[in-house]
TORMIMI-562812 format. One record per atom (N, C-alpha, C): atom name; residue in three letters; x, y, z. Coordinates in Angstrom, 2 decimals. Layout:
# residues N
["CA", "Ala", [X, Y, Z]] ...
//
This chain:
# residues 175
["N", "Met", [0.91, -0.99, 0.00]] ["CA", "Met", [0.11, 0.06, -0.09]] ["C", "Met", [0.86, 1.24, 0.32]] ["N", "Asp", [0.67, 2.20, -1.02]] ["CA", "Asp", [1.14, 3.38, -0.87]] ["C", "Asp", [0.79, 4.40, 0.21]] ["N", "Thr", [1.84, 5.16, 0.42]] ["CA", "Thr", [1.70, 5.92, 1.88]] ["C", "Thr", [1.13, 7.66, 0.94]] ["N", "Ile", [0.79, 8.11, 1.84]] ["CA", "Ile", [0.06, 9.49, 1.24]] ["C", "Ile", [1.31, 10.50, 0.44]] ["N", "Asn", [2.57, 10.04, 0.79]] ["CA", "Asn", [3.44, 10.72, 0.01]] ["C", "Asn", [3.43, 10.60, -1.54]] ["N", "Lys", [2.91, 9.19, -1.62]] ["CA", "Lys", [2.88, 9.04, -3.22]] ["C", "Lys", [1.59, 9.81, -3.82]] ["N", "Phe", [0.41, 9.59, -3.26]] ["CA", "Phe", [-1.01, 9.77, -3.71]] ["C", "Phe", [-1.43, 11.54, -3.28]] ["N", "Glu", [-0.67, 11.99, -2.10]] ["CA", "Glu", [-0.88, 13.22, -1.82]] ["C", "Glu", [-2.07, 13.70, -1.55]] ["N", "Ser", [-3.29, 13.23, -1.82]] ["CA", "Ser", [-4.76, 13.73, -1.56]] ["C", "Ser", [-5.61, 12.53, -1.55]] ["N", "Lys", [-6.84, 12.74, -0.50]] ["CA", "Lys", [-7.41, 11.55, -0.87]] ["C", "Lys", [-8.74, 12.08, -0.15]] ["N", "Phe", [-10.15, 11.44, -0.83]] ["CA", "Phe", [-11.57, 11.60, -0.43]] ["C", "Phe", [-11.79, 10.35, 0.55]] ["N", "Ile", [-12.24, 10.72, 1.59]] ["CA", "Ile", [-12.50, 9.61, 2.58]] ["C", "Ile", [-14.14, 10.05, 2.90]] ["N", "Lys", [-15.02, 8.94, 2.46]] ["CA", "Lys", [-16.51, 8.77, 2.63]] ["C", "Lys", [-17.02, 8.34, 4.06]] ["N", "Asp", [-17.86, 9.50, 4.60]] ["CA", "Asp", [-18.49, 8.79, 5.83]] ["C", "Asp", [-17.13, 8.70, 7.01]] ["N", "Phe", [-16.36, 9.79, 6.98]] ["CA", "Phe", [-15.34, 9.77, 7.71]] ["C", "Phe", [-15.85, 9.73, 9.26]] ["N", "Phe", [-17.03, 10.54, 9.36]] ["CA", "Phe", [-17.83, 10.60, 10.64]] ["C", "Phe", [-18.92, 9.62, 10.55]] ["N", "Thr", [-19.05, 8.95, 11.79]] ["CA", "Thr", [-20.42, 8.34, 11.37]] ["C", "Thr", [-21.75, 9.24, 11.77]] ["N", "Lys", [-22.82, 8.38, 11.58]] ["CA", "Lys", [-24.12, 9.38, 11.48]] ["C", "Lys", [-24.33, 9.88, 13.21]] ["N", "Glu", [-23.92, 8.97, 14.06]] ["CA", "Glu", [-23.96, 9.39, 15.47]] ["C", "Glu", [-22.86, 10.31, 15.95]] ["N", "Glu", [-21.96, 10.42, 15.52]] ["CA", "Glu", [-20.66, 11.05, 15.69]] ["C", "Glu", [-21.40, 12.72, 15.00]] ["N", "Leu", [-21.63, 12.28, 13.51]] ["CA", "Leu", [-21.91, 13.86, 12.84]] ["C", "Leu", [-23.15, 14.27, 13.72]] ["N", "Asp", [-24.26, 13.67, 14.21]] ["CA", "Asp", [-25.05, 14.16, 14.94]] ["C", "Asp", [-24.86, 15.01, 16.32]] ["N", "Leu", [-23.76, 14.11, 16.81]] ["CA", "Leu", [-23.13, 14.85, 18.01]] ["C", "Leu", [-22.37, 16.27, 17.72]] ["N", "Leu", [-21.71, 16.39, 16.71]] ["CA", "Leu", [-21.09, 17.45, 16.42]] ["C", "Leu", [-21.65, 18.58, 15.86]] ["N", "Gln", [-22.61, 18.17, 15.46]] ["CA", "Gln", [-23.70, 19.38, 14.50]] ["C", "Gln", [-24.35, 19.92, 15.88]] ["N", "Lys", [-25.03, 19.22, 16.79]] ["CA", "Lys", [-25.55, 19.63, 17.88]] ["C", "Lys", [-24.56, 20.74, 18.76]] ["N", "Tyr", [-23.40, 19.86, 18.85]] ["CA", "Tyr", [-22.22, 20.61, 19.88]] ["C", "Tyr", [-22.24, 22.07, 19.31]] ["N", "Cys", [-21.59, 22.00, 17.90]] ["CA", "Cys", [-20.96, 22.89, 17.34]] ["C", "Cys", [-22.28, 24.42, 17.27]] ["N", "Ser", [-23.44, 24.02, 16.86]] ["CA", "Ser", [-24.48, 24.80, 16.99]] ["C", "Ser", [-24.62, 25.43, 18.26]] ["N", "Leu", [-24.61, 24.96, 19.32]] ["CA", "Leu", [-24.47, 25.67, 20.64]] ["C", "Leu", [-23.42, 26.59, 20.92]] ["N", "Arg", [-21.97, 25.83, 20.39]] ["CA", "Arg", [-20.99, 26.75, 20.70]] ["C", "Arg", [-21.33, 28.19, 20.02]] ["N", "Leu", [-21.82, 27.94, 18.95]] ["CA", "Leu", [-21.92, 29.36, 18.08]] ["C", "Leu", [-22.70, 30.21, 18.89]] ["N", "Asp", [-23.72, 29.68, 19.87]] ["CA", "Asp", [-24.57, 30.72, 20.66]] ["C", "Asp", [-23.75, 31.62, 21.51]] ["N", "Glu", [-22.35, 31.03, 22.02]] ["CA", "Glu", [-21.64, 31.89, 23.19]] ["C", "Glu", [-20.93, 33.25, 22.45]] ["N", "Asn", [-20.47, 33.46, 23.45]] ["CA", "Asn", [-19.52, 34.51, 22.83]] ["C", "Asn", [-18.24, 34.25, 22.18]] ["N", "Trp", [-17.95, 35.30, 20.97]] ["CA", "Trp", [-16.95, 34.59, 20.03]] ["C", "Trp", [-16.45, 35.80, 19.43]] ["N", "Lys", [-15.16, 36.05, 18.95]] ["CA", "Lys", [-14.26, 37.16, 18.29]] ["C", "Lys", [-14.77, 36.68, 16.84]] ["N", "Glu", [-14.43, 35.48, 16.57]] ["CA", "Glu", [-14.39, 35.11, 15.28]] ["C", "Glu", [-14.79, 33.32, 15.24]] ["N", "Pro", [-15.73, 32.75, 14.52]] ["CA", "Pro", [-16.34, 31.48, 14.65]] ["C", "Pro", [-15.28, 30.28, 14.54]] ["N", "Arg", [-14.01, 30.48, 14.98]] ["CA", "Arg", [-12.82, 29.74, 14.74]] ["C", "Arg", [-12.40, 29.20, 16.47]] ["N", "Phe", [-12.70, 27.96, 16.36]] ["CA", "Phe", [-12.48, 27.28, 18.07]] ["C", "Phe", [-11.14, 26.41, 18.42]] ["N", "Phe", [-10.21, 26.84, 18.62]] ["CA", "Phe", [-8.78, 26.23, 18.83]] ["C", "Phe", [-9.43, 25.64, 20.54]] ["N", "Asn", [-8.55, 24.48, 20.60]] ["CA", "Asn", [-8.34, 23.98, 21.99]] ["C", "Asn", [-9.64, 23.39, 22.53]] ["N", "Asp", [-10.62, 22.82, 21.58]] ["CA", "Asp", [-12.02, 22.62, 21.91]] ["C", "Asp", [-12.01, 21.28, 22.48]] ["N", "Ala", [-12.66, 20.86, 23.48]] ["CA", "Ala", [-12.55, 19.36, 24.24]] ["C", "Ala", [-12.92, 18.27, 23.25]] ["N", "Leu", [-14.13, 18.70, 22.67]] ["CA", "Leu", [-14.75, 17.39, 22.05]] ["C", "Leu", [-13.90, 17.35, 20.75]] ["N", "Ile", [-13.43, 18.46, 19.84]] ["CA", "Ile", [-12.73, 18.29, 18.79]] ["C", "Ile", [-11.37, 17.79, 19.22]] ["N", "Lys", [-10.92, 17.93, 20.11]] ["CA", "Lys", [-9.68, 17.12, 20.66]] ["C", "Lys", [-9.90, 15.67, 20.68]] ["N", "Tyr", [-11.10, 15.44, 21.39]] ["CA", "Tyr", [-11.32, 13.85, 21.36]] ["C", "Tyr", [-11.67, 13.36, 20.26]] ["N", "Phe", [-12.05, 13.90, 19.08]] ["CA", "Phe", [-12.17, 13.32, 17.87]] ["C", "Phe", [-10.88, 13.16, 17.12]] ["N", "His", [-10.22, 14.56, 17.48]] ["CA", "His", [-8.53, 14.36, 16.85]] ["C", "His", [-8.02, 13.00, 17.31]] ["N", "Glu", [-8.22, 12.61, 18.66]] ["CA", "Glu", [-7.59, 11.39, 19.27]] ["C", "Glu", [-8.26, 10.32, 18.61]] ["N", "Ile", [-9.66, 9.87, 18.36]] ["CA", "Ile", [-9.95, 8.76, 17.97]] ["C", "Ile", [-10.18, 8.64, 16.59]] ["N", "Lys", [-9.95, 9.67, 15.98]] ["CA", "Lys", [-9.90, 9.26, 14.23]] ["C", "Lys", [-8.28, 9.10, 13.67]] ["N", "Leu", [-7.69, 9.13, 14.80]] ["CA", "Leu", [-5.94, 8.94, 14.66]] ["C", "Leu", [-5.84, 7.61, 13.64]] ["N", "Lys", [-6.20, 6.63, 14.47]] ["CA", "Lys", [-6.19, 5.23, 13.78]] ["C", "Lys", [-6.75, 5.28, 12.25]] ["N", "Ile", [-7.57, 6.04, 11.88]] ["CA", "Ile", [-8.43, 5.80, 10.47]] ["C", "Ile", [-7.24, 6.82, 9.56]] ["N", "Val", [-7.14, 7.88, 10.12]] ["CA", "Val", [-6.18, 8.69, 9.41]] ["C", "Val", [-4.77, 7.77, 9.03]] ["N", "Glu", [-4.23, 7.23, 9.97]] ["CA", "Glu", [-3.15, 6.35, 9.69]] ["C", "Glu", [-3.08, 5.41, 9.08]] ["N", "Arg", [-4.42, 4.68, 8.72]] ["CA", "Arg", [-4.67, 3.51, 7.99]] ["C", "Arg", [-4.53, 3.93, 6.54]] ["N", "Glu", [-5.48, 5.19, 6.63]] ["CA", "Glu", [-5.56, 5.85, 5.02]] ["C", "Glu", [-4.62, 6.51, 4.55]] ["N", "Cys", [-3.47, 6.97, 5.07]] ["CA", "Cys", [-2.34, 7.39, 4.64]] ["C", "Cys", [-1.30, 6.36, 4.96]] ["N", "Asn", [-1.18, 5.09, 5.48]] ["CA", "Asn", [-0.54, 4.32, 5.49]] ["C", "Asn", [1.14, 4.77, 6.37]] ["N", "Leu", [0.74, 5.54, 7.45]] ["CA", "Leu", [1.93, 6.19, 8.31]] ["C", "Leu", [1.62, 6.26, 9.77]] ["N", "Asp", [2.53, 5.80, 10.58]] ["CA", "Asp", [2.06, 6.32, 12.02]] ["C", "Asp", [2.57, 7.59, 11.96]] ["N", "Leu", [1.55, 8.33, 12.93]] ["CA", "Leu", [1.23, 9.72, 13.04]] ["C", "Leu", [1.18, 9.90, 14.60]] ["N", "Phe", [1.74, 11.36, 14.96]] ["CA", "Phe", [1.48, 12.16, 15.90]] ["C", "Phe", [0.47, 13.13, 15.81]] ["N", "Lys", [-0.51, 13.46, 16.75]] ["CA", "Lys", [-1.14, 14.65, 16.88]] ["C", "Lys", [-0.40, 16.00, 16.98]] ["N", "Thr", [-1.07, 16.81, 15.79]] ["CA", "Thr", [-0.34, 18.19, 16.10]] ["C", "Thr", [-1.16, 18.76, 17.27]] ["N", "Phe", [-2.24, 19.69, 16.11]] ["CA", "Phe", [-3.62, 20.38, 16.60]] ["C", "Phe", [-4.93, 20.33, 15.79]] ["N", "Ser", [-5.76, 20.70, 16.29]] ["CA", "Ser", [-7.17, 20.53, 15.62]] ["C", "Ser", [-7.83, 21.77, 16.04]] ["N", "Tyr", [-8.83, 22.15, 15.27]] ["CA", "Tyr", [-9.69, 22.94, 15.45]] ["C", "Tyr", [-11.32, 22.78, 14.74]] ["N", "Trp", [-11.97, 23.64, 14.92]] ["CA", "Trp", [-13.30, 23.80, 13.91]] ["C", "Trp", [-13.62, 25.23, 13.54]] ["N", "Lys", [-14.33, 25.44, 12.56]] ["CA", "Lys", [-14.72, 26.77, 12.17]] ["C", "Lys", [-15.93, 26.95, 11.69]] ["N", "Cys", [-16.84, 27.79, 11.78]] ["CA", "Cys", [-17.81, 28.09, 10.89]] ["C", "Cys", [-17.44, 29.14, 10.15]] ["N", "Phe", [-17.51, 28.87, 8.69]] ["CA", "Phe", [-17.49, 29.74, 7.45]] ["C", "Phe", [-18.98, 30.26, 7.50]] ["N", "Val", [-18.92, 31.64, 6.82]] ["CA", "Val", [-20.29, 32.21, 6.76]] ["C", "Val", [-20.26, 32.81, 5.34]] ["N", "Tyr", [-21.05, 33.61, 4.87]] ["CA", "Tyr", [-21.16, 34.19, 3.63]] ["C", "Tyr", [-19.97, 35.41, 3.73]] ["N", "Gly", [-19.20, 35.17, 2.34]] ["CA", "Gly", [-18.43, 36.27, 2.15]] ["C", "Gly", [-16.81, 35.35, 2.70]] ["N", "Asp", [-16.86, 34.40, 3.42]] ["CA", "Asp", [-15.39, 33.89, 3.82]] ["C", "Asp", [-15.06, 33.12, 2.63]] ["N", "Asp", [-13.50, 33.17, 2.19]] ["CA", "Asp", [-12.90, 32.62, 1.27]] ["C", "Asp", [-11.59, 31.89, 2.24]] ["N", "Leu", [-10.80, 31.37, 1.34]] ["CA", "Leu", [-9.72, 30.56, 1.75]] ["C", "Leu", [-8.65, 30.95, 0.69]] ["N", "Pro", [-7.47, 31.88, 1.21]] ["CA", "Pro", [-6.59, 32.22, 0.15]] ["C", "Pro", [-5.66, 31.21, -0.24]] ["N", "Lys", [-5.16, 31.30, -1.48]] ["CA", "Lys", [-4.26, 30.41, -1.73]] ["C", "Lys", [-3.10, 30.29, -0.95]] ["N", "His", [-2.75, 28.91, -0.18]] ["CA", "His", [-1.70, 29.11, 0.56]] ["C", "His", [-1.09, 27.55, 0.89]] ["N", "Ile", [-0.09, 27.29, 1.65]] ["CA", "Ile", [0.39, 26.18, 1.94]] ["C", "Ile", [0.70, 26.14, 3.69]] ["N", "Ser", [0.12, 25.12, 4.10]] ["CA", "Ser", [0.36, 25.19, 5.57]] ["C", "Ser", [1.53, 25.09, 6.23]] ["N", "Gly", [2.02, 25.30, 7.42]] ["CA", "Gly", [3.44, 25.25, 8.25]] ["C", "Gly", [3.64, 23.82, 8.39]] ["N", "Pro", [4.72, 23.53, 9.16]] ["CA", "Pro", [5.19, 22.22, 9.26]] ["C", "Pro", [4.56, 21.29, 10.10]] ["N", "Asn", [3.56, 21.84, 11.02]] ["CA", "Asn", [2.73, 20.94, 11.82]] ["C", "Asn", [1.55, 20.54, 11.17]] ["N", "Asn", [1.43, 20.73, 10.05]] ["CA", "Asn", [0.19, 20.33, 9.25]] ["C", "Asn", [0.50, 19.19, 7.89]] ["N", "Glu", [1.57, 18.64, 8.60]] ["CA", "Glu", [2.02, 17.57, 7.38]] ["C", "Glu", [1.20, 16.89, 6.70]] ["N", "Ile", [0.72, 16.28, 7.45]] ["CA", "Ile", [-0.76, 15.59, 7.35]] ["C", "Ile", [-2.00, 16.29, 7.73]] ["N", "Ser", [-3.15, 16.47, 6.96]] ["CA", "Ser", [-4.02, 17.30, 7.41]] ["C", "Ser", [-5.32, 16.32, 6.99]] ["N", "Val", [-6.46, 16.82, 7.64]] ["CA", "Val", [-7.62, 16.46, 7.34]] ["C", "Val", [-8.88, 17.46, 7.41]] ["N", "Ile", [-9.56, 17.76, 6.73]] ["CA", "Ile", [-10.82, 18.73, 6.47]] ["C", "Ile", [-11.94, 17.93, 6.22]] ["N", "Ala", [-13.01, 18.24, 7.39]] ["CA", "Ala", [-14.00, 17.24, 7.29]] ["C", "Ala", [-15.14, 18.17, 7.51]] ["N", "Ser", [-16.37, 17.75, 6.83]] ["CA", "Ser", [-17.41, 18.54, 6.69]] ["C", "Ser", [-18.45, 18.13, 8.04]] ["N", "Ile", [-18.79, 19.18, 8.78]] ["CA", "Ile", [-19.81, 18.91, 10.19]] ["C", "Ile", [-21.04, 19.39, 9.82]] ["N", "Asn", [-21.59, 20.62, 9.24]] ["CA", "Asn", [-22.55, 20.89, 8.86]] ["C", "Asn", [-22.69, 22.17, 7.92]] ["N", "Gln", [-23.58, 22.06, 7.13]] ["CA", "Gln", [-23.46, 23.20, 5.88]] ["C", "Gln", [-24.80, 23.60, 5.37]] ["N", "Ser", [-25.06, 25.04, 4.94]] ["CA", "Ser", [-26.46, 25.30, 4.15]] ["C", "Ser", [-25.82, 24.98, 2.90]] ["N", "Lys", [-24.93, 24.75, 2.19]] ["CA", "Lys", [-24.61, 24.47, 0.78]] ["C", "Lys", [-23.11, 24.11, 0.74]] ["N", "Lys", [-22.48, 22.97, -0.02]] ["CA", "Lys", [-21.32, 22.28, -0.13]] ["C", "Lys", [-20.42, 23.83, -0.83]] ["N", "Trp", [-19.20, 23.36, -0.64]] ["CA", "Trp", [-18.28, 24.66, -0.85]] ["C", "Trp", [-17.08, 23.91, -1.16]] ["N", "Pro", [-16.81, 23.93, -2.31]] ["CA", "Pro", [-15.51, 23.16, -3.15]] ["C", "Pro", [-14.25, 23.44, -2.39]] ["N", "Val", [-13.30, 22.75, -2.26]] ["CA", "Val", [-11.86, 23.19, -1.83]] ["C", "Val", [-10.85, 22.49, -2.99]] ["N", "Gln", [-9.99, 23.55, -3.44]] ["CA", "Gln", [-9.20, 23.06, -4.26]] ["C", "Gln", [-7.61, 22.74, -3.58]] ["N", "Ile", [-7.12, 21.33, -3.81]] ["CA", "Ile", [-6.22, 20.99, -2.87]] ["C", "Ile", [-5.12, 20.73, -3.95]] ["N", "Gly", [-3.98, 20.89, -4.17]] ["CA", "Gly", [-3.20, 20.79, -5.11]] ["C", "Gly", [-3.74, 20.98, -6.49]] ["N", "Lys", [-4.16, 19.97, -7.32]] ["CA", "Lys", [-4.97, 20.01, -8.63]] ["C", "Lys", [-6.16, 19.17, -8.67]] ["N", "Lys", [-6.39, 18.78, -7.70]] ["CA", "Lys", [-7.79, 18.14, -7.39]] ["C", "Lys", [-8.83, 19.31, -6.65]] ["N", "Gln", [-10.12, 19.17, -7.09]] ["CA", "Gln", [-11.09, 19.63, -6.06]] ["C", "Gln", [-11.90, 18.65, -5.51]] ["N", "Tyr", [-12.49, 18.86, -4.39]] ["CA", "Tyr", [-13.08, 18.30, -3.41]] ["C", "Tyr", [-14.28, 19.10, -3.06]] ["N", "Ile", [-15.29, 18.07, -3.27]] ["CA", "Ile", [-16.55, 18.84, -2.81]] ["C", "Ile", [-17.25, 17.59, -1.70]] ["N", "Leu", [-17.18, 18.09, -0.29]] ["CA", "Leu", [-17.61, 17.17, 0.94]] ["C", "Leu", [-19.04, 17.50, 1.02]] ["N", "Asp", [-19.89, 16.01, 1.18]] ["CA", "Asp", [-21.16, 16.10, 1.92]] ["C", "Asp", [-20.74, 16.13, 3.47]] ["N", "Glu", [-21.60, 16.53, 4.36]] ["CA", "Glu", [-21.52, 16.20, 5.63]] ["C", "Glu", [-21.05, 14.78, 6.16]] ["N", "Gly", [-19.96, 15.06, 6.93]] ["CA", "Gly", [-19.35, 13.55, 7.65]] ["C", "Gly", [-18.16, 13.34, 6.43]] ["N", "Asp", [-18.23, 13.66, 5.34]] ["CA", "Asp", [-16.76, 13.58, 4.29]] ["C", "Asp", [-16.00, 14.11, 4.72]] ["N", "Ala", [-14.75, 13.59, 4.47]] ["CA", "Ala", [-13.24, 14.44, 4.81]] ["C", "Ala", [-12.36, 14.01, 3.30]] ["N", "Val", [-11.35, 15.11, 3.37]] ["CA", "Val", [-10.21, 14.92, 2.81]] ["C", "Val", [-9.19, 15.05, 3.34]] ["N", "Leu", [-8.11, 14.01, 2.99]] ["CA", "Leu", [-6.80, 13.78, 4.05]] ["C", "Leu", [-5.72, 14.33, 2.82]] ["N", "Phe", [-4.64, 15.09, 2.83]] ["CA", "Phe", [-3.77, 15.61, 2.31]] ["C", "Phe", [-2.55, 16.38, 2.96]] ["N", "Leu", [-1.24, 15.98, 1.98]] ["CA", "Leu", [-0.06, 16.80, 2.60]] ["C", "Leu", [-0.44, 18.30, 2.56]] ["N", "Gly", [-0.69, 18.63, 3.93]] ["CA", "Gly", [-0.97, 19.87, 4.24]] ["C", "Gly", [0.07, 20.95, 4.20]] ["N", "Asn", [1.52, 20.51, 4.32]] ["CA", "Asn", [2.56, 21.45, 4.23]] ["C", "Asn", [3.04, 21.49, 2.95]] ["N", "Lys", [2.54, 20.87, 2.00]] ["CA", "Lys", [3.19, 20.70, 0.49]] ["C", "Lys", [2.02, 21.08, -0.49]] ["N", "Leu", [0.86, 20.68, -0.27]] ["CA", "Leu", [-0.18, 21.10, -1.44]] ["C", "Leu", [-0.84, 22.43, -1.24]] ["N", "Leu", [-0.76, 23.17, -2.36]] ["CA", "Leu", [-1.39, 24.46, -1.92]] ["C", "Leu", [-3.14, 24.11, -2.17]] ["N", "Lys", [-3.93, 25.28, -1.20]] ["CA", "Lys", [-5.16, 24.77, -1.05]] ["C", "Lys", [-5.87, 26.64, -1.02]] ["N", "Lys", [-6.96, 26.38, -1.77]] ["CA", "Lys", [-7.85, 27.35, -1.84]] ["C", "Lys", [-9.02, 27.43, -2.10]] ["N", "Arg", [-9.98, 28.31, -1.85]] ["CA", "Arg", [-11.45, 28.31, -2.00]] ["C", "Arg", [-11.83, 29.94, -2.44]] ["N", "Lys", [-12.93, 29.79, -3.23]] ["CA", "Lys", [-13.65, 31.04, -3.87]] ["C", "Lys", [-14.62, 31.45, -2.51]] ["N", "Ala", [-14.78, 32.74, -2.69]] ["CA", "Ala", [-15.82, 33.50, -1.38]] ["C", "Ala", [-16.89, 32.12, -1.35]] ["N", "Tyr", [-17.57, 32.12, 0.08]] ["CA", "Tyr", [-18.57, 31.05, 0.17]] ["C", "Tyr", [-19.67, 32.29, -0.13]] ["N", "Lys", [-20.71, 31.85, -0.92]] ["CA", "Lys", [-22.06, 32.68, -1.05]] ["C", "Lys", [-23.17, 32.23, -0.34]] ["N", "His", [-23.11, 31.43, 0.92]] ["CA", "His", [-24.47, 30.71, 1.33]] ["C", "His", [-24.08, 31.25, 2.87]] ["N", "Asp", [-25.22, 30.91, 3.68]] ["CA", "Asp", [-25.17, 31.10, 5.17]] ["C", "Asp", [-24.11, 30.51, 6.19]] ["N", "Phe", [-23.98, 29.25, 5.86]] ["CA", "Phe", [-22.96, 28.76, 7.14]] ["C", "Phe", [-22.17, 27.52, 6.64]] ["N", "Asn", [-21.07, 26.87, 6.94]] ["CA", "Asn", [-20.27, 25.79, 6.47]] ["C", "Asn", [-19.40, 25.62, 7.68]] ["N", "Met", [-19.78, 24.64, 8.55]] ["CA", "Met", [-19.05, 23.87, 9.81]] ["C", "Met", [-18.03, 22.90, 9.35]] ["N", "Gln", [-16.83, 23.27, 9.60]] ["CA", "Gln", [-15.82, 22.27, 9.37]] ["C", "Gln", [-14.59, 21.89, 10.44]] ["N", "Val", [-14.39, 20.86, 10.32]] ["CA", "Val", [-13.24, 20.42, 11.47]] ["C", "Val", [-11.98, 19.98, 10.65]] ["N", "Phe", [-10.74, 20.62, 11.18]] ["CA", "Phe", [-9.35, 20.34, 10.88]] ["C", "Phe", [-8.49, 19.75, 11.74]] ["N", "Phe", [-8.10, 18.22, 11.56]] ["CA", "Phe", [-7.10, 17.69, 11.96]] ["C", "Phe", [-5.72, 17.68, 11.59]] ["N", "Asn", [-4.84, 17.90, 12.25]] ["CA", "Asn", [-3.27, 18.01, 11.66]] ["C", "Asn", [-2.52, 16.89, 12.44]] ["N", "Tyr", [-1.52, 16.24, 11.77]] ["CA", "Tyr", [-0.63, 15.04, 12.32]] ["C", "Tyr", [0.75, 15.56, 11.58]] ["N", "Val", [1.51, 14.70, 12.11]] ["CA", "Val", [2.89, 14.65, 11.51]] ["C", "Val", [3.36, 13.27, 11.58]] ["N", "Asn", [4.31, 12.74, 10.57]] ["CA", "Asn", [4.72, 11.50, 10.44]] ["C", "Asn", [5.60, 11.24, 11.57]] ["N", "Gln", [5.50, 10.18, 12.28]] ["CA", "Gln", [5.95, 9.90, 13.52]] ["C", "Gln", [7.94, 9.71, 13.17]] ["N", "Lys", [7.91, 9.26, 12.26]] ["CA", "Lys", [9.52, 8.89, 11.39]] ["C", "Lys", [9.83, 10.14, 10.58]] ["N", "Gly", [9.07, 11.10, 10.83]] ["CA", "Gly", [9.26, 12.24, 9.87]] ["C", "Gly", [10.24, 13.35, 10.19]] ["N", "Ser", [10.48, 14.04, 9.25]] ["CA", "Ser", [11.56, 15.40, 10.02]] ["C", "Ser", [10.75, 16.49, 10.59]] ["N", "Phe", [9.38, 16.14, 10.86]] ["CA", "Phe", [8.50, 16.98, 11.61]] ["C", "Phe", [7.88, 16.50, 12.87]] ["N", "Ala", [8.54, 15.59, 13.20]] ["CA", "Ala", [8.07, 14.76, 14.38]] ["C", "Ala", [8.27, 15.61, 15.65]] ["N", "Tyr", [8.96, 16.40, 15.60]] ["CA", "Tyr", [9.24, 17.12, 16.96]] ["C", "Tyr", [7.89, 18.01, 17.35]] ["N", "His", [6.79, 18.44, 16.19]] ["CA", "His", [5.66, 19.14, 16.27]] ["C", "His", [5.07, 18.46, 17.44]] ["N", "Lys", [5.17, 17.28, 17.57]] ["CA", "Lys", [4.07, 16.25, 18.03]] ["C", "Lys", [3.43, 17.11, 19.40]] ["N", "Asp", [2.03, 17.10, 19.53]] ["CA", "Asp", [0.67, 17.83, 20.34]] ["C", "Asp", [1.28, 19.07, 20.55]] ["N", "Asn", [1.97, 19.78, 19.28]] ["CA", "Asn", [2.01, 21.43, 19.33]] ["C", "Asn", [0.55, 22.07, 19.16]] ["N", "Lys", [0.68, 23.28, 19.56]] ["CA", "Lys", [-0.69, 24.12, 19.33]] ["C", "Lys", [-0.31, 25.12, 18.13]] ["N", "Leu", [-1.09, 25.51, 17.49]] ["CA", "Leu", [-1.04, 26.37, 16.43]] ["C", "Leu", [-0.33, 27.71, 16.68]] ["N", "Glu", [-1.30, 28.21, 18.17]] ["CA", "Glu", [-1.10, 29.40, 18.32]] ["C", "Glu", [0.52, 29.78, 18.85]] ["N", "Lys", [1.10, 28.52, 19.30]] ["CA", "Lys", [2.23, 28.42, 19.87]] ["C", "Lys", [3.52, 28.58, 18.84]] ["N", "Asp", [3.39, 27.55, 17.75]] ["CA", "Asp", [3.96, 27.43, 16.80]] ["C", "Asp", [4.16, 28.28, 15.43]] ["N", "Ile", [2.97, 28.87, 15.25]] ["CA", "Ile", [2.93, 29.61, 13.80]] ["C", "Ile", [1.84, 30.97, 14.50]] ["N", "Pro", [2.55, 31.61, 14.78]] ["CA", "Pro", [1.75, 32.77, 15.23]] ["C", "Pro", [0.68, 33.32, 14.34]] ["N", "Glu", [1.10, 33.34, 13.19]] ["CA", "Glu", [0.10, 33.92, 11.95]] ["C", "Glu", [0.31, 33.05, 10.84]] ["N", "Trp", [-0.88, 32.05, 10.70]] ["CA", "Trp", [-0.73, 31.03, 9.69]] ["C", "Trp", [-0.73, 31.77, 8.35]] ["N", "Lys", [-1.30, 33.07, 8.46]] ["CA", "Lys", [-1.52, 33.67, 7.06]] ["C", "Lys", [0.06, 34.23, 6.36]] ["N", "Asn", [1.09, 33.65, 7.07]] ["CA", "Asn", [2.53, 33.88, 6.65]] ["C", "Asn", [2.83, 33.10, 5.18]] ["N", "His", [1.81, 31.88, 5.36]] ["CA", "His", [2.05, 31.17, 4.25]] ["C", "His", [1.22, 31.23, 2.72]] ["N", "Ile", [0.34, 32.57, 3.11]] ["CA", "Ile", [-0.51, 32.73, 2.10]] ["C", "Ile", [0.52, 33.24, 0.65]] ["N", "Ile", [0.06, 32.49, -0.39]] ["CA", "Ile", [1.01, 32.78, -1.81]] ["C", "Ile", [0.43, 33.71, -2.60]] 
//
């Protein structure tokens, strides 16, 4: 079986089970009722739990032993976009998964475009492939982001890192 280094990105149907998705949708909707500066939630206990329990699936899909780095979820709203960028070293192996959406929102990763249904995910080389999205023209799109590094790779020292500590401004990677 090839590792992710060969295939670079991969679609994963039903990454979240129906029960997991129901829980995440209800939970994230409740979190949106809280006070927040931007609807992006780092260090979220439930998302950290899913980051842990999905590790074995991600390892199997990319055929590597991994360490977790950081995770978060975000609610994108009308007008949000994703400028063309490559993520930092603690995003060596990345997963974007759809939680809840008023309308699907394509993401360009490398030369491929992915359209995710709720519960689906895309696995990709986060620190090597360009990713971008056009402006979102609908109400909301909730997504979770899980990041990992290869245990035997040159970025293994990022094990259990947090985004804010390691890369204070991810926008430095915008191309």
